[in-house]
C-alpha positions in Angstrom: 86.5 45.2 -26.4 83.1 43.5 -27.3 83.6 40.0 -27.3 81.9 38.2 -30.6 79.8 35.7 -30.5 81.1 32.6 -32.6 77.7 31.3 -33.3 77.1 34.4 -35.1 79.5 33.8 -37.6 78.5 30.1 -37.8 76.2 29.0 -41.1 72.9 29.2 -40.3 72.4 25.7 -41.3 75.2 24.3 -38.8 73.7 26.4 -35.8 70.3 24.5 -36.6 71.5 21.2 -36.8 73.1 21.8 -33.5 69.8 23.0 -31.9 67.8 20.2 -33.8 66.7 17.7 -31.3 67.8 14.1 -31.6 64.5 12.4 -32.1 63.6 14.5 -35.4 67.0 13.5 -37.6 65.2 14.7 -40.7 65.8 18.7 -39.6 69.7 17.6 -39.7 69.5 16.4 -43.4 70.1 20.2 -44.7 72.9 21.3 -47.0 75.4 24.4 -45.4 74.7 26.8 -47.8 77.8 27.8 -49.8 79.7 31.0 -49.2 78.8 32.7 -52.6 75.1 32.7 -51.8 73.1 36.2 -52.2 71.7 38.0 -49.3 68.1 37.1 -50.9 68.9 33.7 -51.1 69.9 33.5 -47.0 66.6 35.5 -46.2 64.6 33.1 -48.1 66.5 30.2 -46.7 65.7 31.6 -43.4 62.5 32.2 -43.7 62.3 28.5 -44.7 64.3 27.6 -41.8 61.5 29.4 -39.5 58.8 27.3 -40.9 60.4 24.2 -40.4 61.7 25.4 -36.6 58.0 26.9 -36.2 56.5 23.3 -37.5 58.8 21.1 -35.0 58.0 23.3 -32.2 54.4 22.2 -33.1 55.2 18.6 -33.5 56.9 18.4 -30.1 54.0 20.3 -28.3 51.5 17.7 -30.1 53.4 15.1 -29.0 53.8 16.3 -25.3 50.2 16.5 -25.0 49.6 13.4 -26.4 52.0 12.0 -24.1 50.3 13.9 -21.2 46.6 12.4 -22.3 48.0 8.9 -22.4 49.5 9.4 -19.1 46.3 10.5 -18.0 44.3 7.9 -18.9 46.6 5.3 -17.6 46.5 6.7 -13.9 43.0 7.1 -13.9 42.7 3.5 -15.4 44.7 2.4 -12.5 42.6 4.6 -9.7 39.5 2.8 -11.2 41.2 -0.5 -10.8 42.5 0.3 -7.4 38.9 1.3 -6.1 37.3 -2.0 -7.4 40.0 -3.9 -5.8 39.3 -2.1 -2.4 35.8 -2.5 -2.8 36.0 -6.0 -3.6 38.0 -6.4 -0.6 35.8 -4.7 1.6 33.2 -6.8 0.3 34.8 -10.0 0.9 35.7 -9.2 4.4 32.4 -8.5 5.3 31.3 -11.6 3.5 33.8 -13.8 4.9 35.1 -12.6 8.2 32.5 -10.3 9.6 29.7 -8.0 9.4 25.6 -9.0 9.5 24.6 -12.5 9.3 23.3 -13.4 5.9 19.5 -15.2 5.5 20.9 -18.3 5.5 22.8 -17.7 8.8 19.7 -16.4 10.5 17.6 -19.5 9.4 20.4 -21.9 10.8 20.5 -20.0 14.1 16.7 -19.7 14.4 16.3 -23.4 13.7 13.7 -22.9 10.9 15.1 -25.4 8.5 14.6 -28.1 11.2 10.8 -27.6 11.4 8.7 -29.8 9.1 5.8 -27.5 10.3 5.1 -24.0 11.4 3.1 -23.4 14.7 1.7 -20.3 15.3 -0.7 -19.3 18.1 -3.8 -16.8 16.9 -7.2 -15.8 18.4 -9.8 -17.9 17.1 -13.1 -15.4 17.8 -12.1 -12.5 16.1 -14.2 -12.0 13.4 -11.9 -10.1 10.5 -9.2 -10.3 12.8 -8.4 -14.4 13.5 -11.5 -16.5 13.3 -12.1 -20.3 13.5 -15.4 -21.5 11.6 -15.9 -25.0 12.4 -19.1 -25.0 10.5 -16.6 -24.1 7.6 -14.5 -26.9 7.4 -12.4 -25.5 10.3 -11.5 -22.6 8.1 -9.0 -19.7 9.7 -9.6 -16.5 8.0 -8.9 -12.7 9.3 -5.9 -10.4 8.9 -3.6 -12.0 11.5 -4.1 -14.9 9.7 -3.0 -13.5 6.1 -0.3 -11.9 7.8 0.6 -15.3 9.4 0.6 -16.8 5.9 2.7 -14.1 4.7 5.7 -14.4 7.2 5.2 -18.4 6.6 5.8 -17.8 3.1 8.9 -16.1 3.2 10.2 -18.5 6.0 9.5 -21.3 3.1 6.4 -22.8 4.3 3.2 -23.9 2.3 0.1 -22.9 3.7 -0.3 -26.9 4.4 2.7 -26.6 6.6 1.3 -24.0 8.8 -0.7 -25.1 11.8 -3.0 -22.5 13.5 -3.7 -22.8 17.5 -5.9 -21.0 19.4 -4.6 -19.0 22.3 -6.3 -16.8 25.4 -5.0 -13.8 25.7 -2.8 -14.2 29.1 -1.2 -16.8 27.0 0.6 -14.7 24.2 3.5 -13.9 26.5 3.9 -17.8 27.3 3.8 -18.5 23.6 1.3 -21.4 24.5 -1.7 -22.8 22.9 -4.6 -25.1 23.0 -5.1 -27.5 20.2 -8.4 -28.9 19.4 -8.1 -32.0 22.2 -7.3 -29.6 24.7 -3.6 -30.5 24.8 -1.2 -27.7 25.7 1.1 -26.9 22.4 4.5 -24.8 22.2 4.0 -22.3 19.5 7.2 -20.7 17.3 5.1 -17.3 16.6 2.3 -15.5 18.2 0.4 -13.6 16.1 -2.7 -12.9 18.0 -3.7 -8.8 18.1 -0.7 -8.5 20.3 0.1 -4.6 21.3 3.8 -3.6 21.7 4.2 -1.9 24.9 7.4 -1.0 26.9 6.1 -3.0 29.9 5.5 -6.3 28.4 8.7 -5.8 26.6 10.3 -5.2 29.9 8.5 -8.4 31.1 10.4 -10.2 28.4 8.4 -10.7 25.4 10.4 -10.0 21.9 8.3 -8.6 19.6 8.8 -7.8 15.6 8.1 -4.3 14.1 4.6 -3.4 14.4 2.5 -4.5 11.6 -0.7 -2.9 12.2 -2.1 0.6 13.9 -4.9 0.4 15.5 -7.0 1.9 18.8 -9.2 1.7 21.7 -12.8 1.4 20.8 -16.6 0.9 22.6 -19.2 -1.4 21.7 -22.8 -1.2 23.3 -26.0 -2.7 22.5 -28.1 -0.4 20.1 -30.3 0.8 22.9 -27.3 2.3 24.7 -26.8 6.3 25.4 -24.0 7.6 23.0 -20.4 7.2 24.0 -18.1 9.5 23.1 -15.7 9.1 25.5 -14.3 6.8 28.2 -15.8 8.8 30.8 -19.2 8.4 29.5 -18.4 4.7 31.2 -18.2 6.2 34.5 -19.5 3.7 36.9 -20.5 1.4 34.3 -20.0 -2.7 33.8 -17.2 -2.9 30.9 -15.4 -6.2 29.9 -12.3 -6.3 28.4 -9.4 -8.5 27.8 -7.2 -10.1 30.3 -3.7 -8.1 30.0 -5.2 -5.9 27.5 -3.9 -2.7 27.3 -7.2 -1.1 27.0 -7.8 -2.1 31.1 -5.8 1.1 32.0 -7.6 3.5 30.4 -10.9 2.2 31.8 -10.0 2.2 35.2 -8.9 5.8 35.0 -12.4 6.7 33.6 -13.5 5.2 36.9 -15.2 2.4 35.1 -16.0 -1.2 36.8 -14.0 -3.3 34.6 -14.5 -7.2 34.2 -11.5 -8.9 32.3 -11.7 -12.2 30.3 -9.9 -14.6 28.2 -11.7 -14.3 25.2 -13.8 -11.4 23.4 -16.6 -14.0 22.7 -17.0 -13.9 26.6 -17.2 -10.6 26.8 -19.8 -10.4 24.3 -22.1 -13.3 25.9 -22.2 -11.3 28.9 -23.2 -8.4 26.6 -26.1 -10.0 24.8 -26.9 -11.2 28.6 -27.4 -7.9 29.7 -24.8 -8.5 32.7 -22.4 -5.5 31.8 -22.7 -2.3 29.8 -20.1 -2.0 27.1 -17.2 -4.1 25.6 -14.2 -2.1 25.5 -10.7 -3.3 23.2 -8.9 -2.4 20.2 -11.2 -1.1 17.0 -9.7 -3.8 14.8 -11.3 -6.3 16.7 -14.8 -4.7 17.8 -15.4 -3.6 13.9 -15.6 -7.3 13.4 -18.3 -8.0 15.8 -20.3 -5.2 14.4 -19.7 -6.3 11.2 -21.3 -9.6 11.5 -23.9 -8.5 13.9 -24.9 -4.9 12.6 -28.5 -5.0 14.1 -27.2 -5.5 17.5 -24.6 -3.4 18.3 -23.0 0.1 18.1 -19.6 0.7 17.6 -18.4 4.0 19.2 -14.9 6.3 18.1 -13.3 7.6 21.3 -11.1 10.0 19.5 -8.3 8.4 21.8 -4.3 10.0 20.8 -3.1 6.5 22.2 -2.1 4.0 19.3 -2.2 0.4 19.6 0.9 -1.0 17.8 0.4 -4.9 16.7 3.3 -7.3 16.7 4.8 -10.4 16.1 6.0 -12.3 19.5 8.7 -14.3 18.1 10.2 -15.7 21.7 13.6 -15.7 22.9 14.8 -16.0 19.1 16.9 -13.1 18.1 17.3 -14.6 14.6 13.3 -15.4 13.8 12.7 -11.9 15.0 15.1 -10.6 12.4 13.6 -12.7 9.8 10.0 -11.9 10.4 11.3 -8.0 10.2 13.0 -8.9 6.9 9.3 -10.1 5.7 7.4 -6.9 7.1 10.3 -4.7 5.7 9.8 -6.1 2.4 5.8 -6.1 2.2 6.4 -2.3 3.4 9.3 -1.5 1.0 8.7 -3.4 -2.1 5.9 -1.5 -4.2 5.2 -5.0 -5.8 4.6 -6.8 -2.8 0.9 -6.2 -2.2 0.1 -9.0 0.4 -0.8 -6.6 3.3 -2.4 -4.4 1.5 -4.8 -7.4 0.3 -4.9 -8.5 3.6 -6.4 -5.0 5.0 -8.5 -4.8 2.3 -10.4 -8.3 2.5 -10.7 -8.2 6.2 -10.7 -4.9 8.2 -11.3 -2.3 5.4 -14.5 -4.5 4.5 -15.6 -4.2 8.0 -15.7 -0.2 7.8 -19.4 0.6 8.8 -21.2 2.8 5.9 -23.5 4.9 7.8 -21.3 5.3 10.9 -17.4 5.4 9.4 -15.7 4.5 12.9 -11.9 4.6 12.5 -10.8 0.5 12.5 -7.1 1.2 11.7 -4.4 2.6 9.7 -5.1 1.8 6.2 -1.4 1.9 5.5 1.2 -0.6 7.0 3.7 0.8 9.6 7.0 2.0 8.4 9.4 -0.6 8.8 13.4 -0.4 9.2 15.7 -2.3 6.9 17.1 -5.3 8.9 20.6 -5.4 9.1 21.2 -8.4 7.3 24.0 -9.5 4.8 23.4 -9.8 1.1 26.0 -9.9 -2.1 26.2 -6.7 -4.0 24.3 -8.2 -7.0 21.5 -9.5 -4.6 18.1 -7.6 -4.6 17.5 -7.6 -0.7 13.9 -7.4 -1.4 13.4 -10.4 -3.4 
């Protein structure tokens, strides 16, 4: 015996009212058709009910989609808010708890804010690099001098607050210079055509990042035979600077080497015929060739070794970072042209028009960004 579904005997309106969701009360406001209604009327009403049913389903779906989109936006906003909070927490922890030092902390550690003047040891007899001219009111000029001013400016010193002191080559590691009266003066920086080498660093010299690449070359009097390699100076008398990196290469070439503390002493011997040549960094010799073009010949040796000039900062790691920060800004900031101007106005101007002996690399050496803390909205190049 087949069981009958009571729902089939119920009026359509009653069945629909039972199905209709509670949040759509308007669907329940139907009048149950009287028992004497015709089949056509029932069919017509069933069609109407079907349309109402489909409209209800569509509205439910739209509400469901709208509710999902609202929840998705809420979750996305919550996630973004959480990310911002995490970034803020990490940033503040680095600022307040750990991380690299700030510029202000480096200045305090280096003692910069306690200095009323900035004492810098430089060479005083290298045309185009660092030269002191007593006949011109005691004016200092040259590439190293401009690099010194650049560093001093970023340390907060005016040009009038910078004190230059001439020093001899062997005093560069000791950071001891001499004032015009002959008194010994301790300096905070040495910027004196000082090449960075592993040997010097192992002996305790603390260098900044390199600020110039140059190479070893040779100067002779004009009547000397051509020199294309150090081997051409075998058994000849050659002067170089004390503690210079050029000395070892000359000895390997079997030249008779003499050493002086100042390059002008080498040129005095060359002029007097006591030696046959002077050999040191090309950036140094180019200035003498440029000042006395009719007297000297400047020879390119084509050596592969590079001389990397750096700043001796002494036993002051905080000062080293501050100096490197200046060199990094000069290298990385396209609006900072101080290094380029220093090169063009000094070394570039000394290139021989007839015999273009290489002097130095015309681009500042690459400098890695120092690990210095700054706020997220601060410009590390500013």
